C-alpha positions as CSV (number, residue, x, y, z in Angstrom):
1,X,0.0,0.0,0.0
2,X,1.3,3.4,-1.0
3,X,1.4,6.0,1.8
4,X,2.3,9.7,2.0
5,X,5.7,9.1,3.6
6,X,7.0,7.1,0.7
7,X,9.4,8.6,-1.9
8,X,8.1,9.5,-5.4
9,X,9.6,10.5,-8.7
10,X,8.2,13.8,-9.9
11,X,9.5,15.0,-13.2
12,X,13.3,14.9,-13.0
13,X,13.4,14.8,-9.2
14,X,13.0,12.0,-6.6
15,X,11.2,13.4,-3.6
16,X,11.6,11.8,-0.1
17,X,7.9,12.0,0.7
18,X,4.5,13.0,-0.8
19,X,3.8,16.2,1.1
20,X,3.5,19.4,-0.9
21,X,3.7,23.0,0.5
22,X,0.9,24.7,-1.4
23,X,1.6,28.1,-3.0
24,X,0.6,31.0,-0.7
25,X,1.0,34.7,-1.4
26,X,3.0,36.3,1.4
27,X,3.8,39.8,-0.1
28,X,7.3,40.1,1.3
29,X,9.4,40.7,-1.9
30,X,11.2,43.9,-2.5
31,X,9.4,46.7,-4.4
32,X,10.9,45.6,-7.7
33,X,9.7,42.0,-7.2
34,X,13.0,40.6,-6.1
35,X,12.8,38.1,-3.3
36,X,15.2,38.9,-0.5
37,X,17.1,36.9,2.2
38,X,14.0,36.6,4.4
39,X,12.2,34.8,1.6
40,X,15.0,32.3,1.3
41,X,15.0,31.6,5.1
42,X,11.2,31.1,5.0
43,X,11.3,28.4,2.3
44,X,14.4,26.8,3.6
45,X,12.8,26.3,7.0
46,X,10.1,24.2,5.3
47,X,12.3,22.1,3.0
48,X,11.6,18.8,4.6
49,X,8.3,18.5,2.6
50,X,8.7,16.6,-0.6
51,X,7.9,19.6,-2.8
52,X,7.6,23.3,-2.1
53,X,5.5,25.3,-4.6
54,X,6.5,28.9,-4.1
55,X,4.0,31.7,-4.0
56,X,2.4,33.2,-7.1
57,X,5.2,35.0,-9.1
58,X,4.3,37.4,-11.9
59,X,5.8,36.7,-15.4
60,X,5.6,40.3,-16.5
61,X,4.7,43.9,-15.4
62,X,1.1,43.3,-16.6
63,X,1.0,40.1,-14.5
64,X,1.4,41.8,-11.1
65,X,-1.8,42.1,-9.0
66,X,-0.8,42.7,-5.4
67,X,1.8,44.8,-3.6
68,X,5.2,43.2,-2.9
69,X,4.7,40.0,-4.8
70,X,7.8,38.5,-6.5
71,X,8.5,38.4,-10.2
72,X,10.6,36.1,-12.3
73,X,11.4,38.0,-15.6
74,X,14.4,40.2,-14.9
75,X,18.1,39.6,-14.0
76,X,17.5,40.9,-10.5
77,X,14.6,38.5,-10.1
78,X,16.7,35.6,-11.2
79,X,19.5,36.5,-8.8
80,X,17.0,36.9,-5.9
81,X,15.4,33.5,-6.6
82,X,18.8,31.8,-6.8
83,X,19.3,32.6,-3.1
84,X,15.9,31.0,-2.4
85,X,16.4,27.8,-4.5
86,X,20.0,27.4,-3.2
87,X,18.8,27.6,0.4
88,X,16.1,25.0,-0.2
89,X,18.4,22.7,-2.1
90,X,21.0,23.0,0.7
91,X,18.4,21.6,3.1
92,X,17.7,18.7,0.7
93,X,14.4,20.2,-0.6
94,X,12.8,20.7,-4.0
95,X,11.0,23.8,-5.2
96,X,8.8,24.8,-8.1
97,X,8.0,28.5,-8.7
98,X,4.4,29.2,-9.5
99,X,3.8,31.5,-12.4
100,X,0.8,33.7,-11.7
101,X,-0.6,36.3,-14.0
102,X,-3.3,38.2,-12.0
103,X,-5.2,39.5,-15.1
104,X,-8.0,41.7,-14.0
105,X,-7.2,41.1,-10.3
106,X,-4.9,44.1,-10.4
107,X,-4.7,47.8,-9.6
108,X,-2.5,50.3,-11.5
109,X,-1.1,51.5,-8.2
110,X,0.4,48.1,-7.6
111,X,2.2,47.5,-10.9
112,X,5.6,48.8,-12.1
113,X,4.1,50.6,-15.1
114,X,0.9,51.7,-13.4
115,X,-1.2,50.6,-16.4
116,X,-4.8,49.4,-16.5
117,X,-5.1,45.7,-15.8
118,X,-5.6,43.2,-18.7
119,X,-8.1,40.4,-19.1
120,X,-10.0,38.3,-21.6
121,X,-12.8,40.9,-21.6
122,X,-13.4,44.4,-20.2
123,X,-15.3,43.2,-17.2
124,X,-14.4,44.4,-13.7
125,X,-14.3,41.7,-10.9
126,X,-16.5,43.8,-8.6
127,X,-14.2,43.8,-5.6
128,X,-11.5,45.9,-4.0
129,X,-7.8,45.5,-3.6
130,X,-5.2,46.8,-1.1
131,X,-2.9,49.4,-2.5
132,X,-0.3,51.8,-1.0
133,X,-3.1,54.3,-0.3
134,X,-5.4,51.7,1.2
135,X,-8.3,49.7,-0.2
136,X,-9.5,50.8,-3.7
137,X,-12.0,49.4,-6.1
138,X,-10.4,47.4,-8.9
139,X,-11.0,49.3,-12.1
140,X,-12.4,47.7,-15.3
141,X,-9.6,45.9,-17.2
142,X,-8.7,46.3,-20.8
143,X,-9.4,43.3,-23.1
144,X,-6.4,41.7,-24.5
145,X,-6.0,41.7,-28.3
146,X,-5.1,38.5,-30.2
147,X,-1.5,39.8,-30.5
148,X,-1.3,40.6,-26.8
149,X,-2.5,37.1,-25.9
150,X,0.3,35.7,-28.0
151,X,2.7,38.0,-26.3
152,X,1.4,36.9,-22.9
153,X,2.0,33.3,-23.8
154,X,5.6,34.3,-24.6
155,X,5.9,36.1,-21.3
156,X,5.0,32.9,-19.5
157,X,7.6,31.1,-21.6
158,X,10.3,33.6,-20.8
159,X,9.4,33.5,-17.0
160,X,9.7,29.7,-17.0
161,X,13.1,30.0,-18.6
162,X,14.1,32.5,-15.9
163,X,12.9,30.2,-13.2
164,X,15.1,27.4,-14.4
165,X,18.0,29.8,-14.6
166,X,17.3,30.7,-11.0
167,X,17.6,27.1,-10.0
168,X,14.0,26.1,-9.6
169,X,13.2,22.4,-10.1
170,X,10.3,23.3,-12.3
171,X,7.3,25.7,-12.6
172,X,3.7,25.5,-11.8
173,X,1.3,27.5,-13.9
174,X,-1.4,29.2,-11.9
175,X,-4.7,28.3,-13.6
176,X,-6.8,28.7,-10.4
177,X,-8.3,31.2,-7.9
178,X,-9.8,33.7,-10.4
179,X,-6.6,34.9,-12.0
180,X,-5.9,35.3,-15.7
181,X,-6.1,31.7,-16.9
182,X,-9.3,31.0,-15.0
183,X,-10.7,34.3,-16.2
184,X,-10.5,32.8,-19.7
185,X,-12.5,29.7,-18.5
186,X,-15.4,31.7,-17.0
187,X,-18.2,33.1,-19.2
188,X,-18.7,35.7,-16.5
189,X,-15.2,37.1,-17.2
190,X,-14.8,36.0,-20.9
191,X,-17.4,37.2,-23.4
192,X,-15.0,37.0,-26.4
193,X,-16.3,35.9,-29.8
194,X,-13.0,35.0,-31.3
195,X,-10.9,31.8,-30.9
196,X,-10.4,32.5,-27.2
197,X,-14.1,32.7,-26.2
198,X,-17.4,31.0,-26.6
199,X,-17.0,27.2,-26.8
200,X,-15.3,25.1,-24.2
201,X,-12.4,24.5,-26.6
202,X,-11.9,28.2,-27.2
203,X,-12.0,29.1,-23.5
204,X,-9.5,26.4,-22.7
205,X,-7.2,27.4,-25.6
206,X,-5.1,30.0,-23.7
207,X,-4.2,27.6,-20.8
208,X,-3.2,24.9,-23.3
209,X,-1.0,27.3,-25.3
210,X,0.7,28.5,-22.1
211,X,1.4,25.0,-21.0
212,X,2.7,23.9,-24.4
213,X,5.0,26.9,-24.7
214,X,6.5,26.4,-21.3
215,X,6.9,22.6,-21.9
216,X,8.7,23.4,-25.1
217,X,11.0,25.9,-23.4
218,X,12.0,24.0,-20.2
219,X,10.7,20.4,-20.7
220,X,7.3,18.9,-20.0
221,X,8.8,17.1,-17.0
222,X,9.5,20.5,-15.3
223,X,6.1,22.0,-16.2
224,X,3.0,21.7,-14.0
225,X,-0.4,23.4,-13.7
226,X,-2.9,24.1,-10.9
227,X,-6.7,24.4,-11.2
228,X,-9.5,25.1,-8.8
229,X,-12.6,23.8,-10.6
230,X,-15.8,25.6,-9.5
231,X,-14.1,28.5,-7.8
232,X,-16.6,31.4,-7.5
233,X,-14.2,34.1,-6.2
234,X,-14.4,37.7,-7.4
235,X,-17.1,37.4,-10.0
236,X,-15.9,34.1,-11.5
237,X,-18.7,31.8,-12.6
238,X,-17.8,28.9,-14.9
239,X,-21.4,28.1,-15.6
240,X,-23.0,24.7,-16.1
241,X,-20.3,23.8,-18.6
242,X,-17.6,24.3,-16.1
243,X,-17.0,20.6,-15.2
244,X,-17.0,19.6,-18.9
245,X,-14.4,22.3,-19.6
246,X,-12.1,20.8,-17.1
247,X,-12.7,17.3,-18.5
248,X,-11.7,18.6,-21.9
249,X,-8.8,20.6,-20.6
250,X,-7.3,17.7,-18.6
251,X,-7.6,15.3,-21.5
252,X,-5.8,17.8,-23.8
253,X,-3.1,18.6,-21.3
254,X,-2.5,14.9,-20.7
255,X,-1.1,14.7,-24.2
256,X,1.7,17.0,-23.1
257,X,3.0,14.7,-20.4
258,X,3.4,17.4,-17.8
259,X,5.1,16.9,-14.4
260,X,1.8,17.1,-12.5
261,X,-1.6,18.6,-12.3
262,X,-2.5,20.2,-8.9
263,X,-6.2,20.4,-8.0
264,X,-7.5,22.8,-5.3
265,X,-10.7,20.8,-4.6
266,X,-13.9,22.7,-4.3
267,X,-16.2,19.8,-3.5
268,X,-17.3,18.2,-6.9
269,X,-16.3,14.6,-6.1
270,X,-17.5,13.3,-9.4
271,X,-15.4,15.8,-11.4
272,X,-12.4,14.9,-9.2
273,X,-12.8,11.2,-9.9
274,X,-13.1,12.0,-13.6
275,X,-9.9,14.1,-13.5
276,X,-8.1,11.2,-11.8
277,X,-9.2,8.9,-14.7
278,X,-8.4,11.3,-17.5
279,X,-5.0,12.3,-16.1
280,X,-2.4,9.7,-16.6
281,X,0.4,11.6,-14.8
282,X,1.0,12.6,-11.2
283,X,-1.9,14.3,-9.4
284,X,-1.5,16.6,-6.4
285,X,-4.6,17.2,-4.3
286,X,-5.2,20.2,-2.0
287,X,-8.3,20.0,0.1
288,X,-8.6,23.3,2.0
289,X,-9.4,22.7,5.7
290,X,-8.5,19.0,5.6
291,X,-8.5,17.8,9.3
292,X,-5.3,16.4,10.7
293,X,-6.7,12.9,11.1
294,X,-7.3,12.7,7.3
295,X,-3.7,13.5,6.3
296,X,-2.5,10.9,3.8
297,X,-6.0,9.5,3.1
298,X,-6.1,10.5,-0.6
299,X,-2.7,9.0,-1.2
300,X,-3.6,5.7,0.4
301,X,-6.9,5.5,-1.5
302,X,-5.1,6.2,-4.8
303,X,-7.1,9.3,-5.5
304,X,-3.9,11.4,-5.5
305,X,-0.2,10.8,-5.7
306,X,0.7,13.7,-3.4
307,X,-1.2,16.0,-0.9
308,X,-0.8,19.7,-0.6
309,X,-1.1,21.7,2.6
310,X,-1.1,25.5,3.1
311,X,-1.6,27.1,6.5
312,X,-0.4,24.1,8.5
313,X,3.0,24.2,6.8
314,X,3.0,28.0,6.9
315,X,2.6,27.9,10.7
316,X,4.8,24.8,11.3
317,X,8.2,24.9,9.6
318,X,8.8,21.4,11.1
319,X,5.3,20.1,10.0
320,X,6.5,16.6,9.2
321,X,8.4,16.2,12.5
322,X,5.3,17.3,14.4
323,X,3.2,14.7,12.5
324,X,5.7,11.9,13.3
325,X,5.8,12.9,17.0
326,X,2.0,13.4,17.2
327,X,2.9,16.8,18.6
328,X,0.5,19.8,18.6
329,X,0.5,22.2,15.7
330,X,1.0,26.0,15.8
331,X,-2.0,28.0,14.7
332,X,-1.5,30.3,11.8
333,X,-1.6,34.1,12.5
334,X,-3.9,35.5,9.8
335,X,-2.9,39.1,10.7
336,X,0.6,38.4,9.4
337,X,-0.3,36.5,6.2
338,X,0.4,39.4,3.8
339,X,3.4,41.8,4.1
340,X,5.5,42.7,7.1
341,X,8.6,41.4,8.6
342,X,9.7,38.1,10.1
343,X,6.8,38.1,12.5
344,X,4.3,35.4,11.4
345,X,6.8,34.5,8.6
346,X,10.1,33.0,9.8
347,X,9.5,33.2,13.6
348,X,7.1,30.3,14.0
349,X,8.5,28.0,16.7
350,X,9.8,24.5,16.0
351,X,9.7,21.6,18.4
């Protein structure tokens, strides 16, 4: 019987266990998007998990949504991430960098060029965002042209190349949580009438193009993607066809032989089962709020190959040691999730 403590081969790496640190925005990069020494310390503290998926990292100026999030498209970014990946590797860990284009979930005050956000269609998400001057409504984005969509695909490709230059073991494409790729999936955010809107195949096209471009650039075995089917954050509504879109998408991506698919489960058990059947590669499953007593259950059942955890690893740098010792877990301090210093970041106590 396979259990979560057993090694696993993932892409080009052999991992010592099947625990994954889920990507979590922490907003502690420098103003130019370069991760500093504190970021390296944070991830190195958690290197005992089989795989770290680093926080959402913008592939371009247009891709930034929030303040103080890291980028991976300049020489300074590459140098900063090298300190992070080196620190993780020195502890025997493995790390993928998540490439996240925020799309319409952006504010001009938060980006280097202070331009209007971009999206599949000019539809505002109907929510606010924290900026240097406080909370502001997110303005209506500008719809990407066909040429700009092609350039955005190339931006992802370039960012993936930079991530590998920075020492990452691979990249995870962020196709979840209401950001650009999922905006293409949702009819509530995508009303295009060209080859990127309308049918299931057209709404899935951008995600497939991004994955194919990155796989071509750095190798399919270092390319992964994350989805959150059924997410209804910030005006996202995938409609009745949503589950079928993911069935189509998973079947098409399976042809690329990517490193893994990462699912943030939203409760549709039938769809999750179908994804498991359609996807012949490695599957990572993240069940938000999973109780401690169910850790490892999905690996044992064969529903997933690895399991991802967020806040429990955030608050417990020695998460695996605590599980083995049946020791209590630190509680995550929500007040320090985004921005700040070492408080609530690198100062959580170990056993």
